[in-house]
N, C-alpha and C positions, 0 to 999 in steps of 0.2 A: 740361711744361705748355704748352698752346697758348693764346696770348693771344687772347681773344675780340675780334673786330672787327666793325664795322658798315659799312653803305653810306651814301652821302651822302643818300639818301632818308630816312634815319632821324635826320638832324640836327635838333636843337631850334633854335628861332629865336635864342636868346640863351644865351651862356656867360659865365662870369667871365673865362676866358682861352681863347684859341685858339692852338695851336702848328701852324705849317705845316711839315711835314717831320718825319721820325722817325730821322734820323741822329744823329751824336754830339751836336751842339748841341741839336737838337730833343728828343732823348731826355732829356738833362739838364734842359732847361726843363720838359718835361712831368712828370718825376719830382718836381722841386723845387716847382713850382707846386701840384701835387696834394698834396704834403706840407704846404704852407702852408694847405691847406684850401679851395683854389679848385676850382670846377667847371671841368674842363679837357676840351677836345676836341682831339684830335690828327688832323690831316688829312694823309693820305699818298696820293700819286698812284698808287703801285704796289700790289701785292697782298701779302698775308702769305705768306712762304715758310717751309715746314717742312722739317726733315731728311727726305731721301728724295724731295723734290719738285724740287730744283734740276736744271737740264738737264745731261746728261752727254755726249750725242753732239754731233758737229759740227752736224748738222741741227737738233737741239733748241736749241742755243745760238744758231744763226742765227735761229731762229724767236723767240727771247726777246730779240732785239736790235732796237733802233730807232735810226735814223740821222736826224739833223736838221742843218740848216745853212742858209745863205743861199738855196741853190737846191734843196734836197732835204729831204723829210720822209717817211720810210718806217718801217713797222713799228708794232707794238703800243705805244701810249703807256704801258701798264702793264708793258712788257717789262723784264726784270731788267737788261739791259745797255743803256746809252745811249752812243752815239757822237755827239758834237757836233762837226761838221766846220767848222773856221774857216779863216781866211786865215793860214797859217803853222803852225798846230798843230791837233790834234784831241784833245778831252777825252773820256776814258772815265770814266763815272760809273754809279751804280746807281739803280734805281727799285724800291722795295719797302720793307716795314716793317723798319727797321733801316738804311736808306740805304746809305752806302758801306761800313759794317761787314759787309755781306753778301758783298762781293767783294774785300776787301783781304787783305793778308798778316797784318794785326793786329800790326804792329811798333810797339812803344811806346818812345818816346825823348823825354826832356826837351830842350827847346831851350836854347841857350846864352843866358843873360840879357844878357851883354855884347853879343853879336851883335844881339839885338833892340833894345837901346838905340842901337847904332850905326846900325841901320836906321830909326830914327825913331819907335819905339814910344812912346806917351805915358808919361811918368814915373809918372803915377798908376796905370797898370796894373801896372807893374813894382815899385813901391815900397811899396804898402800891405799886402803880405803875403797878400792874398786869392788872387792868381794861384798862388802856391806852395801855398796850402791847397787850391786847386782841382786842382792836379796830384796831390796826395796822394789826394784824394777820388776822382778819376777812375781812378787806378791801382787803388785798392781795389775800386771798383765793377765795373771791367772785368776783374778777376781777372788782372792782368798779372803774368807771371812768366817767367823764362828757361826754355828747354827743358832738362829734366833729361837727363843723360848724352848730350850731343850727339855724342860720339865714336862712337856706334853707327851714324851715318849717313855715307855716303861724301861727301855734299855738304859736311859740316862739314870733313872732311879736305881737300877741295878748296879751301875758303876759307882754311884754315890754310896750305896750300902757297902760295896766291896772296899772302897777307899776308906770309909769310916772305920771298918773292921780292922784295918792295919794302921790307923792313925794318919792317913794321908787325905788328900783332897782330889776329887774328880775335876780335872782341868778340861776346859773347852778349847781344843785346837782350832785353828782356821782350816777350812776345807774348801776345795775348788768346786763348789756347787752353787748354782743360782737359786736363790730362795724366792725370787719374784721374776716374772717375765719381763723381758726387755733386752736392749742391745748390750753386749758385753764390751770390754775395753777395746776389742778389735773391730767393733761395729757390727758383730754378728748377733742376730736376734736369737734369744734362747727362751725356752719355756721354763716355768718354775718347777722345782723339785716336787715329785709326787710321793716321796718318802717311802718307796717300796723296798729299800734295802739292797737293791740289786746293782749298786755301783760297780761291783767287782767284775761283772760279766758284760758290761756295756750298757750305757744309759739309753733306754728306748724312749724315755720321756724328753730327751734333748735338753736336760738341765745341767749336765756336767761340763765344766770348763776344760775340755780336753785341749791338747796342743793343736789338734787339727782345726779347731774353731777359734783359736786365739793366735798363737805365734805363726802357724802355717797360713792361716787366713790372712794375717797381716803381710806375710811374705808375698802371697799371691796378689794382694792389693797393690804391692809395690813392684810387680812385674815378674816374680819368680814363677817357674813352671814346676808342677809336681807330677812325677811319673810313678804310678803305682804298678804293682806286680812286676817290679824291676829289681831283680836280685843281682847284686854286685858279686862277681866271682873272684876278681883280683884287682890289685892296684900296682902300679909300677911307675918309676921315674922315666920320663921321655923328654930328654933335652931340658928345657926350662919349664915344662908342664908336667902334670900328672896324668897318666893314662889309666882309664877305668874300664874294665871289661864287664859288660852288663848283659845278663840273660833275661829275655822276655818271658815272663810266666803267664802272659795273658792268653796263651793258646798256640802261638806260633813256635815257641821254643827256640827261636833264634837268638844269637848273641851279636853284639857289636861293641866297638870300642869308641870311647869319647875322650876328650882331653880338657883339662882346666888348669889354670895357673894356681888356683886355690882349691884345695881338697879338704873337706871337713869330714872326719870319721865320727859318726854318731849313730852307729848301728846297734847300740846297746852294748853292755859290758861284754857279753859273749861274742857278739857279731864283730865289734871293732877289734877285739883281741885276736879273733880268728883271721881277719883280713891282714893284720900286721904280722901275725905268725906266718901266714902264707907268703907275704912279701919278703920276710926275713929268710925263709927257706929258699927263696928264689934270688937271693943276693942283695936285698936292700939292707944297708947298714943300720941296725937298730940295737938298742941296749940289750945286754944279756939278762936284764931284769924283766924282760917281756914275759908275761904269763904268771909272774909272781905277785905277791901281796894281794891275793884274791880274798875278799871278805864276804861273809853272808850277812853283814850288818847285825850280827847277833840274833838273827831271825828264828822264831819258833811260833807255833800255834798250839794252843791247848783249849780244852773245853771244860766248862763248869756245868755239870749235869745235876739234875734233881735239886735245883734251887728251891728255896721255900716259897718264893713269890715269882710270878711270871715276869719275864723280861721281853717277851714278844720279839725274838730275834731270828725268826725264820723269814727269809726274803720272800716277798709276795710277787714281785715282778710288775712290769707295766707293759700292756694292760694286765690287771691283777689276775693271778692264777689261783689265789687262795679262795676258800669258800666265802660266800657273802657274809659280811659281818665280822670277818677276821680283823684283828687289831692292826692299826697302822704301825709300821716298823720304825720308820725314820731313816736317815742316811745310813750307809753301811757302817761307818764309824762316827760316833758322836763325841766321845770323851776319852781321856787318857789318865792314867795314874802313874806317877813317877815313884818307882819303888827303890831306885838306886841299886847297883850291883855290889858285889863284895868289895870292890875297890873304891866305892863311893861315886862311881861314874853313873851318869843318868841311864836309867833303864825304863823305857816306857812300855806300859801295857795298855793296848787300845782295844775297845770293844769291836765286834764285828757282827754282821748278820749272816747266819748260816745259809749257804746256797742250797737249793733243793737237792742238788746232787749229793752233797754231804749229809743232809738230813735223811735221805733215803738209805744211807749206809748205817744209820743209828741202830736199827734192829739187827742188822748183820753183825755189827760189832758186839752187841749184847749177846747174840748167840755164840760168838766165838769166845766170849768170856763166861759162857755157861750160865748166864743170867736169863733163864728161859721165861720167867714171868715178865721180866722187863721187856724182853724181845717180843713176846706176844702182845703186850700192851702197846708197843710202838707199831707193830704190824697192823693191829686193829685200828689204832687211832689215826694213822697216816701222818704225813710230815707237818701238819698244822694242829696236831693234837695238844692237849694241855700239858702232857709230859715234855714235849719238845719246846713248848713255849716257856718252860722253866729251865731252858738250856741256853748258855751264853758262850759264844766264841771269844777267846782272848788272843790277840796278836802280841807277841813279845818282840820288841825292837831294842837292841842293846849294843854290846861290844863283843868283839872276838879278837884273835891275834892276827887276823888276815893271813892265816897259814895255808890257804888253799893254793892249788896250782892249776893253771890252764895250759894245755898243750894241744898239738895236732895229732890225730890218728886217722890215717887215710884221708888227709887233707880236710878233716872236720874237727871242730873244737871238742875237747874232752875236759872233764872236771875231775880233779883228784884231791879229795880231802877226807879220807876215811876216819880221821880223828875227830871230825866236827861234832858228831852226835854225842860222843863221850867226853868232850872237852870240859874241863872243870868249870869254866865260866858259863857255858850253856846249861850244864846240869844245875849249877847253883841258881841261875835265873829261873829255871823251871821249878825248883824247889820253893823259891820265894812265892811264885804265883800259886803253886799247889797249896802252900800254907794259907794264902789269902782266900782261896776258894773254900777251903775247909773251915776257915774262920767265919765265913758268911753262910755256912750250912750246906755247901754244895759238895758234889762228888767230882774229884779231879779225873779227867780223861785226857789221853794224848790224842793228837791229830789222827783220825782214822786212816788218812792217806799214808801214815807212817807204818802201817801194818806190813807184815812180811809178805802178804799176798801182793802188795804193790811194790815190793823191792826192799822195804824197810828203811829207805832213805828219809832223812828230814827234807821236807819240801819248803823252799825259801822263795821269797819274791823280791828281795833287794840285793841282787848280786852287785858287787862293787870291786874295782881294781882290775889288775892284769896289765894295765898300762899306767902305772902309778905316777903321780906328780912327784917331782924331786928337784933338788938344786943341780944335779949332775947325772950323767948317763950311768955312772956306776951305782947310783942309788935308785934310779927309776927310769921311766920310759918317756915321760912328757915333761917339758920345761915349765917353769912357773907361768910363762905367758901362753901356754896351751899348745905350743908347737912341739913336734916330735923330735927327740934328740937324734942327732947324727954322730955316732961315736967316731966316725972317720974325720970329723972336724975338731976333735978334742972333746973333753968331758962335758963342756957346756955348748958345743956346737949343735945346730938344729937343721932339720930339713926345711928349706924355705917353702912356704905355702901349704905345709901338711900339718893339720890340727886334729886334736882329739877333743870332742865336746860332749861326752856322756859319762855314765857311771864308771866306765873303764879307767878313768884317770883319778878317781877318788882313792887315795892311798891308805884308807883305814875305815873301820866301822865308824858310824856317826852317832849312834845312840838315838837317832830320830829317823823318821821316814826321809828318804834321800831326795825326793823330787825337787824341793826348793834349793837344796845345795847344788844339785846338778845344773839346774837352770841358772843359778847365780854365777857358778863358775863359767858357764858358757857366755853369760852377759859380760863378765870380766874379760874373757878372752877376746870378745868382739870389740870391747872398748880399746884394748891394747892394739888389736889389729887395725882399727880405724886410725889410731895415732901413728902407727908405724907406716901405714900405707898412704897417709895424708888425705884420708877421706872424712867427710863430715858425717857424723852419726847422730841424727835427730830422732829420738825415740818418743818425743812428746807431741809431734804433729798428728793430725787426724789420720786414721787408718788408710783412707783412700788416697790416690794420687791427685 
């Protein structure tokens, strides 16, 4: 099924509800509001991506990348990959129908409730049972399940060896990938996984359970309209409604204004915070905590090179780009190891498949390290040589102090966290993984994209916060029910009809990949909204009308 989309020029002047963004939070909101019977418009800055359309070559991926920051703004604003360069770290995110689900590994893991409580999450969020119910609903809708028969892939054996070396166990997380062809929970037919390892750059096989073919498809089944290449420039209060200024990126370049009684901000952590910072600068009463409690979710990426046995972790793509007879990779991430950080909190290490773009940097990195023999070996062998087949990518997901700041510079979002790279917690996590790599006979290497030639920033993929959940406006930006605080009405007053439903409201690092938490929080917000608005919300009926 191809979800029908429209351009901004086709927008009606008024909707019951407008959802900005189509990632995990926006998809949930669109589906649930549509099921409540509201006329819903979903505004997505990017384009709709279909299997077979995702970029596969280094050149195509570069063409689909946009880079923004305090001093730079390059590339197509509808490009799939977005790199936001900040002071201290760079955020990788996605633009397109489905948001971050287009380019992630699809790893699903429930957060530790006790850890959330210790991090200051509002008791109301953790105690009323709706968050747990949201976790259940999101797992079902996203078709989350562990990989069957993981032993067939060398990557899993590599994770088992690493785990055993440090007295741990290689765990199998659920992933949002179809392992057999057939209809998904939204009624959309999917192909089975081809195990090419390229989940991170867009699934050309059509096996990934993205938001576009789950929650967004369900929303469209129930009457929602999706408008791609539609960038929201500003939001403002207009009487009893919310006014949204939308720029058409489909070629006309025009802008128009629409209105809605319900406005859901789900433009991603950076996009949602940017829209609220703009609104605040133009007079909308918002918490002074806006832009604070920004977390990288303890993100890092390291490489285990020169392992004793092959792990076959170089993505081959679909259709395959590797030489005939190259080993099958498996999903991008198969297993995880819980190493625990210095405080005893969960710290997950996930395997990854190295994208061709990164594999191509391996000989360059060896040259910069003056390892000329290694560089020559890699240049001669190419990206699918035996040497690189003995190389494993590890993703670290853990905790940090949410000490980053988001602000506006020339009306665009900026990131400020110069201390992140040298923070004690991040360094300790890296040292733990380094010890594990050396214990299993590998050579520890940092992410090649952290090199000075690329700015030296840590590159992270799980930005959280900026519009943190809290009990009151003096502690955060969003109330426990998902509505945005209005300090003009008192510390617990809220803006009627204005919601945040994405990673921006997560007030701390999670220690696990955040997609399930974001979707579950959005499910919870929609349950509360249905109760408050007197609407029936049936999530168990068939996808179609």
